N, C-alpha and C positions, 0 to 999 in steps of 0.2 A: 504494500500500500504506500503510495507516494503522498507525503505530507504536503499540504498546501498552506499551512498556517503555523505560526510559532506560538505554542502554548507557554504561558508565563505565569508564575506565582508572584504577585506583588504584595508589598507590605501595605495593608489597609489602615492600620492604627497601631499605636504603641501600647502594648499591654502594661498594666500597672502591677499585675501579679503574674500568675501563670498565663501563658499565651492560650488563646482560644481560637477556634476555627474562623470566627468573624474578624480576627486580626489579619487575615490573609484574603486576597482576591485572586480568583482564577481569571486570567485575561487571555484573549486570543488576538494576535496581531499578524501582520504580514511577515513572511520570512525575510530577514534583512538581506540586502545585496552587498557583497564585498566590493570595495574600491581597489585601485591599483595598490599592491603591497599588502593586501589583506587576504584572509581566508574565511570561508563560510564553514562553520562547525556544526555538526549534528551531535547533540549531547547523547551519550550512551549511559553514563552513570553520574549521579549527583551524590556528593557526600553530605550527610547531615551530621553536624557536630555541635556540642554544647555552646561553643563560643558565639554561635549565631544568635543566641538569646540576648547577648550584650549588644549586638548590632541592631536589634529591634528597639533599643532604648536610646534616648537622646542624651543620657548622662555622659559626662566626659570620660573617655577611656583611651586605650592605646591605639584605637582606630576609629575612623569616622563612622557614624551610624548610617544605616540604610535610610534613605529619605522616604517619606510617605508617598506611595504611588510608584516607587521604584521596584525593580526586580530584586528579590531576596538574594543575598550574597551566598556563594558556596563554591567549593572546588568541584571540578568535573573531569571526567574522561570523555573525549569526543573523537569523532572521525571527521577528517577533512572532506567536505562534500564538493567544494570548489575552491581552487587556489589561484590567486593573482600575486603570489609571493614566491620568490625564487627558491626558498629553502624548504617549501612544503609542496607535496603533490596530493592529488585526490586519492583517498584511501588511507593516508597516514593516520595513525592513532596518536593522539596527543593528550598531555595533561594540561588543563587550562583552569581558569577561574571565571567561568561563565555564568554562574548563578543558577537560580531555579527557573530554567527555561529549556525549551527543546532545541532551539537553534541560537547561534550567536556568531558575531563577526569579531575577528581578532586580527591584530597587526603583526602577530608572530613573536613579538618581543617577550611575551610572558608564557610561551608555549614550550613544552618539552616533549620530544618524540618518545614514544614508548615502544618497546620491543616485546611483542606477545610471547616470544620464545623464552624470555627470561623468567617471566611470571605472568599469571593471569592479569589482564589490564586493570581489573578492579582493584588490585592490590596497590596501585599507584595512589589510591585515596585512603589506604589503610596502613597495613604493616610496612609497605614500602613508600608511604606517602607522609603527609604532614603528621598524622598521629604517631606513626612509627618513629619518625625523626624526633618528635617531641619527647618521646620516651627515652630514646638514645641520647639526645643532647642534654636532657635534664639529669640523667644519671652520669654521663660522661663529664659534665662540667660542674655540677653542683653536688649531686649525691656521692659520687666517687666511692662506690662500695668496694670494700676490701674483702679478701677471702675470710670466710667464717663469720663475717658480720651479719646482722639481721636487717633485712630490707623489708619494710611493710609498704604496701601500695593499696590505696583506696580505689573503688570502682575497678577492681582488678580483672573483671571479665570483659571490660570495654576495650576499645581500640588502642588506647594509650596504656592503660594499666596492665593488660595482658602481655604487652611487649616489655614493660618495665620489669615484671617478675621474671620473665624468661632471660632477659639480659643479666639481671642480678645473679641468677644461677650460673649463667655462662661465665660470669666474672668470679665465681667461686663463693658467693654469698648465699645465705638462707633467704628464701622468698616466702613471705607471708602475705596472702591476698585477702582483701576484704571485699565481699560482694553481697548482693541481695538475693537470697534464696538458696535452697539446697542444690538445685540443678546447676546453678552457676558455680557454686563452691565445688561440686563434683567435677565440673569441667576443668577448673583450675588444678585440681589434684591429679585427675586421671588423664587428661589430655595435654596439659601444659607443664606438668611436673613440678608445681609449686610444693614447697615443704609443708605448708599448712594453709587452710582456707577457713575464714570465719564469716558467718552470716550476720550481717549487721542488724538484721531484723529480729534476731533472737533476743529474748528477755534478759539473758545473761551475757550479752555481747561483750561487754567490757571485761568480764571475768575470763571468758574464753580467749580473748585477745591476750590477756596477761599470761595465761597458761601457755599460749603458743609462742610467747616471747620471754622465756625464763631468764635470758641474759639481757633483757631490755631491747630497745630499738636504736639502731645506729643510723639508719636512713629511712625517712618517711616521705614517700612521694605523694604529695597532697593533690587530690582531684576533687574532693568532696566538701570538707569543712563540716560544720554542724556537730552532731553528736558523735560522729566518727572521730573528728579531731579531739573531742572531749575524752574519748577512750584512749586515744594514742598518746596524748600529751604527757600524762604522768609516767609513761614508760620510756620516754626518751632518755637516752644515755648522755653523759657528758660528751661534748663535742659532736653530738648528732647533727646531721645535715638534713634540711627539709627543703627540697625543691617544691615550690608552690606553682602548680600547673593550672589548677582550676578549683572552683568552689561551688560545685553544681547545687549543693543543698541550699545555697543562698540566692541563686539566680532569679528565682521567682518571688523573692521577698518583696513586700509592698514598701513604698517609700516611707522612711522613718522607722522601719522595723529594725531594732538593734539586736534581735535574736536572744533577748533575755537579759540577765544581769551583766553588768560591765566587768569583764575579767581581765582587762588590759594590764592592770597593775601586777596581778599574779603571773600573767604570761611573761611580762617583761622581767620580772624577778627571776624566773627560771631561765629565760634567755641569758641573763647575766650570770647567774650562779652555775649553770650547766655549760656555759660557753656554746650555746646553740647557734647554728648558722641557718637562718631562714631567708630564702631568696626566691622571690617571684621571678618568672621569666616568660618570655614569648619566644617560640622556637626560631623565629626569623633572626633573632639576635646572633644565632650561631650558623647563619646561612653558609659561611665559608667552609663548614664541616660536612655539608650535605654529600659531597662525593665520597668522603670517607664512610659515611653512614650507608650509602647505597651499596658500596663495595662489600662492607662487612655484613650487612643484613641480607643481601642477595646470596652471599656464600652460606650463611646460616640456613636460609630457607632451602637452598639446593641440597644441603646435607641433612635436612630434617631436624635441625636444632632450634629453629624458630617457626612456631606454628601460629595459625590465625583462624579466626572464625568470622564469617560475614553474615549479616542479617539483611537480606535483600528484599525490598518491597517494590512491587511492580506498579508503574504508573506515576507520572509527575503529579497528577491531581491528588495523589495520596500523601504527598510530602508534608503538608501541614499536620495531618493527624499523626504521621510517623514521628515528626519532630516533637510534637507535644508529648508523645509517648516516651521519646528519648529522655526528656527532662524529668520524667517520672520513673525512669529505670526500666521501662518495659522491653527495650531491645535486648538482644543477646548477641554480642559481638559487634563488629564494625557495621554501623547502619548506613545502608546505601539505598538510593532510589534507582531502579532500572528504568531509565527514561525511554530507551529504544533498544532493540535487539542488536547484538554485536555484528551479526552477519546478515542483517536484513537488507 
C-alpha cells in the first residue's frame, strides 16, 4: 500500500500531571518534498523514552520544549525513500531524529547509516542507541564500578537499566536490579544474569534490598527517585558514586508538589560524611565516546554477552497510549512504535 499522506502526532496541550490522550492530536498532512541536498525519510521505528515527558513541559530544562501544535520529538529509524543528497541513496537505512510522524525531510547532517548485518535496525534506538550509550557512558565516566563492588540500578528491566546491570557484571561487579513485578525480576535473573533482583512493589522492598546488598552499595544508577531512592540511600557506602540519569517517579508530579517532607539537610549531611559523588548527566555530554561504545557493545552482542528485550507496539496512532503506559511502568523492555514494515 502506497502512503499518500504523512500521519503526525502533535502536542495539543501541556499536561500538569500525568499526560492524557487529549494532550496529543493525530494530524494528517501532505508528505513533504525534499529540496536539493535533502532526503525524504519513511519512518520505520519510533523510540518512546521517559525524557519526552520533560519536552511536553515549558519548564526550563537542558533542552527546548516541544511547542504546542508541533510534532512530538523522538528518535527514529527510517528508510530513505528519495534522495537529493550525494551521501545517501534510496533504500538506505538511517538513524534520525524525526519525531512522531510517518515521513520526514532531513538534510543529512544528523543522519547515521545503519548496517542491518551488524544488528537488527531497531537496536539503533535501544541497546545500540541512545539508551545503551546512556548506560555505558554513565557507568564509564561516573559510576566507574570496580571488581567485587555492588552496583544497584533502578528501572532495571528498561532500556537503560538492563544495559547498566549487564555492563556492571562485565566489569566484574555485582549487579542488583530493581524492577516492578515478578516477571521483570525473573527476566533480570534468568535472562540477563543479574546477581539479585528486587521488586519495588513488595511491602518489604527496603528490607529485601538491604539483604541483597550485605556489603552496602558502591554504585547506584538512578533512573527513578521517589521511594526507590529512599530505600537505596541508607545503604550507600563511603565514596559511593551515583550517576543520576532520570527521575521517572517525579515526572508526572503536579507543580508545587515537593514529594513530602524536606530531607535536603539529611541528604547533604550524608553527602558530606560519606564523601558521596552525585552527578547528573545527559548522554550527549560524552558524544566523543560514542564510537568506543559502538565498538564495545557490538562485540558484546555478537558474543552473546549483552542481551536486550524490545516491547514493540504497532501503529503510530498508538504512540500516545504507549507513552502514557511507559511513564506508569507498563512496558517490558525497550519501547518502540513500529510505524511501517521494514521490507514493505
